[in-house]
KOLSE-111084 format. One record per residue: x, y, z of N, C-alpha, C, O in turn; residue in one letter. Coordinates in steps of 0.2 Angstrom, whole numbers, plus 5000, padded with zeros to 4 digits. Layout:
<atoms>
XYZXYZXYZXYZA/...
</atoms>
This chain:
<atoms>
487051365140487351425137486751435131486751385127X/486551485130485751515123486251495115486751485117X/486051495111486351455105485951515102485451535105X/486051545096486151575090485651535086486051495083X/484951515085484651465081484551505076484451555078X/484551515069484451535062483651565062483251525065X/483351625059482651635057482351625051482651645045X/481851605053481351595045481251505043481051465047X/481351495040480851435038481151385039481751385037X/480851315043481051275046480751215041480051205041X/481051175037480751125034480751065035481251055038X/480151005036480250975039479950925035479350935033X/480250845033480150815029479550785029479150815033X/479350715025478650695026478850645019478950655013X/479050565024479250515019478550485015478650445011X/477850515017477250505015477250565007476850555002X/477750625008477550665001478350644996478350624991X/478950654999479750594997480050544997480250525002X/479950504990480050474989480950444994481050484998X/481350424993482050404996482350434988482650484990X/482450424984482450454978482450524978482750554974X/482250544981481950614981481950674986481850734986X/482250614991482250664997482850725000482850765004X/483450684994484050754995483750814990483750874992X/483550784984483550824981483050864981483150904977X/482450874986481850904989482150954993482151014993X/482550904998482950955003483151014999482851074998X/483750994995484051034993483751094990484051144992X/483151094987482851114985482451184990482351244989X/482351164995482151195000482651255003482651315005X/482951215003483851265005483951305000484151355002X/483851294994483951344991483451384988483551414982X/482851384991482351434993482451494999482251554999X/482851455006482751495009482751465014483151485018X/482451395017482451375022483151385026483751385025X/482851375032483651385040483651355040483551345033X/483451285043483451215046482951175043482451185040X/483151115044483051045040482951035045483251055050X/482250995045482150925050481850855048481250835048X/482250805047482150735046481450705050481450705056X/481050685047480450655050480350595048480250605042X/480350535049480050495046479750455052480050445058X/479050425050478850385055478950335055478950305061X/479250295046479250235046479550185049479950215053X/479650105049479550035052480350025050480649985053X/480650055046481250035040481850065045482050125044X/482050045047482950075052483350095047483550155046X/483450035042484050055038484050125033484450165033X/483150105030483150165027483350225031483850245030X/483050255034482950285038483750305041483850365043X/484150265042485050275045485150325038485350385040X/485150305031485150315025484950355022485050365016X/484550385025484050465022484350515026484650565025X/484350495031484550555038485450565035485550625033X/485850515035486350515033486850575027487350605027X/486150555022486350585014486250665018486650705017X/485750675022485450745023485950785026486050845025X/486250725032486750775035487450775031487850825032X/487550735029487950725024488050805017488550825014X/487350825018487250885012487150955017487251005015X/487050945023486551005026487451035029487551085028X/487850995033488350985036488851075032488951135034X/489051045026489451085023489151135021489451195021X/488451135019488051215020487851265026487551315026X/488151235031488051265037487251265041487151285047X/486751245037486151255039485951185045486251125044X/485651185048485651125055485251055053484651065050X/485451015053484750975053484750925060485150905064X/483950925060483850915065483350835065482850835061X/483350805069483050725069482350725075482350735081X/481850715069481550695073481250655077481050605074X/481250665085481050595090481550535092481450495097X/482250545086482650505088483250515088483550535084X/483450495095483950525098484850465097485450485097X/484650425096485250385093485450395087486050405086X/484950395082484950415075485550465076486050455077X/485150545077485350605077485950585079486250625076X/486350545084487050525086487250485082487850485081X/487050445078487550415072487550455065488050445060X/487150475064487350535057487550595058487550635053X/487750615066488050665065487850725064488150785063X/486750715065486350775064486750835071487150825075X/486250895068486550945074486250955080486550985084X/485550905081485050895087484650865083484650835077X/484150875088483450815088482950855091483050895095X/482350835089481550865090481250815095481550765095X/480950825098480450785106480050795106479850855106X/479550745107478650785107478450735113478850715118X/477950735113477750695119477950605120477850565116X/478250595125478250535124479050525123479250465126X/479450555121480050535117480550545125480350555131X/481150535121481850535126481650605130481350655127X/481950625138481950685140482450725139482850705134X/482550775141482950835137483450815140484050805138X/483350795146484150805150484750725146485250735143X/484350665146484650615142484750615136485150575133X/484350675132484550695125485250735124485550735118X/485450775130485850815129486450775132487050775130X/486350745138486950695139487250645132487750615132X/486850635129487050605121487150615116487350575112X/487050675115487050735110487950775111488450785107X/487650805117488350845117487950915119487450925118X/488450965122488151025125487851075118487451125118X/488451045113488151105106487551075101487451105095X/487351025104486750985101486051045102485751065108X/485851055096484951075097484551055100484650995099X/484251055104483651015106483051055106482851095111X/482651045102481851075100481351035104481250975103X/480951065107480351015110479551055108479351105107X/479150995108478351005106478151025110478551025114X/477651065111477251105117476651115115476251155119X/476551095109475851115108475451165109475651205105X/475051185113474551255116474851265125474551295130X/475251225124475351235133476151275135476751255135X/475951315135476551365137476851355144477451365144X/476651335151476951305155477351245149477951265146X/477251205148477651155145478151185142478651145141X/478451255139478851285135479251315143479851295142X/479151335147479051375151479751315154480351335155X/479451255155479751225158480151175156480551145159X/480151165148480651145143481351185144481851155145X/481251265143481751315144482351295148482951285147X/481751265155482051285161482651205161483151205164X/482551165157482551085156483151105153483651105157X/483351125147484051145143483651165136484151185133X/483051175133482851185128483151225123483051275124X/483351215119483551265114483051305109483251355106X/482351265109481951305107481151275109481051225112X/480751305107480151275107479651265102480051265097X/479051245101478551225095478051235097477951185102X/477651275097476951265095476451275089476551295084X/475851225092475251235085474851155086475251115089X/474451125085474351175077474051235076473451235079X/474351295072473951355073473251345066472751385065X/473451305062472951295057472951225056473451185058X/472151185053472151115049472751115047472951155043X/473351035049473451005048473450935044473150895047X/473750935037473650855034473950815037473650765038X/474450835038474950805042474850765049475050715050X/474350805054474150775058473350835059473150885061X/472850775055472250795058471950825065471650885067X/472250755067472050785075472450825080472450815086X/472650855078473050895083472850955084472550995080X/473050975093472751015097472951095094473451115091X/472251115096472451205091472651215095472551175100X/473251275095473351305095473251405095473251425089X/473351455099473051535097473451555096473951535100X/473451615089473951645090474451705095474951725095X/473851695098473951755104474551715110474951745114X/474551645109474951615111475951625113476451615117X/475751675104476551675103476951735102477551755100X/476251765105476351825108476551825117477051865120X/476251785120476251775126477151745125477651775128X/477151695122477751655124478351675121478851645122X/478351745117478751785119479051835123479551855124X/478451835127478651875134478851865140479251895143X/478651785140478951735145479551685142479651645147X/479951685138480351645135481251675132481151725128X/481551665132482151715128482251635124482151645118X/482251595124482251555117482051555110481451585111X/482051545105481851535100481051505101480951465105X/480551525096479951525098479751475089479851515084X/479551405089479151375079478651375081478451355086X/478351405075477351395074477451315071477951285070X/476951295071476851235066476151215066475751205071X/475951205059475251175057475051195052475051265052X/474751175047474451205042474751265038474651265032X/475151315040475551335040475851355029475951315025X/475851405027475851435021475951495022475951535027X/476151515013476451575012475751645013475851705014X/475151625013474551665014474351675023473951715023X/474451645028474451625033474851635039474651635045X/475451655035476251635040476351695043476551695048X/476251755039476351815039476251825047476651835052X/475451815048475151835055475551795060475351805065X/475951775059476151705064476951745065477151745071X/477351765061477851785061477751865064478251885066X/477251905063476951945067477051965074477252015077X/476651895075476651875083477151835087477051805092X/477851835081478451835085478551765084478751735089X/478451725078478751665076479251655074479151665068X/480051645077480451635075480651595069481151605065X/480151545069480451515063479751495060479251535062X/479451455055479051435053479051365049479151355044X/478851335055478751225050478451215048477851225050X/478551195040478151165036478351105033478851085033X/477651085032477651015027477551015022477851035018X/476850995021476350975015476651045010476851045004X/476651105015476451165010477251205007477351255006X/477651155008478351145005478351065000478551064994X/478251015003478850975002478250924996478350884993X/477250964998476750924995476850954989476550914985X/477051024988476851064981477451054975478051034976X/477251064969477551054963478351084964478851044964X/478351154965478751194965478951224970478851274972X/479551154974479551154982480051234983479951264988X/480451254976481051314978480651354980480651384985X/480051364974479551434973479451434982479751464986X/478951384982478551374990478751394996478451415000X/479851384997479951375000480351495000480451535004X/480351494993480551564995480051624996480151684997X/479351604996478651634996478651635004478551685007X/478851575007478651565014479151615018479051665021X/479851595017480551625019480351705017480351735022X/480351735012480251805011479651825018479851885020X/479251805020478951825026479251845033478951845037X/479951845033480251855038480851915036481351945039X/480551935027480751995026480252055025480452095022X/479552055027479352095023479152135031478852195030X/
</atoms>
């Protein structure tokens, strides 16, 4: 069954930008500024800290009705009762993630610049797909480049939401929304800014213009 996912800013955390002490406060500011969905993304090797942070975010997001998605870690998503998981290349497959997290979980898949990957992901039960990098990314400098036209093609071929990621900010995001992006995934141009609330508002407003 196709899920009704929010449209707007998809805020993704980064442990290099946010200390454990600031994580919850920073995400709360992003939500106050209009973030529609949150992804906890941490590539560190401290499982205890990751569980604490993810659990704190889950406990905050749940009563607010803002979905929390865990990047790359199905087990962690289950442990903290997150709303879902985001899978990239080399991560768990959609079927095993669905079996672990249940029918109501949100499962997203990174498809980079590959429309065939997205079509296959939808057929396998993904709830959304993400394309990018659309612009140079400080988080992933070597990421493959995706063209804006890919979003238009994806909206014609897919019935699930499409997320754009990679170097997105309030100035360049409008063209992606116009091309069909249902969500703009943002890391540095949100959590790397002094005014997280203001940055979130500017990007969220792109969906109202």
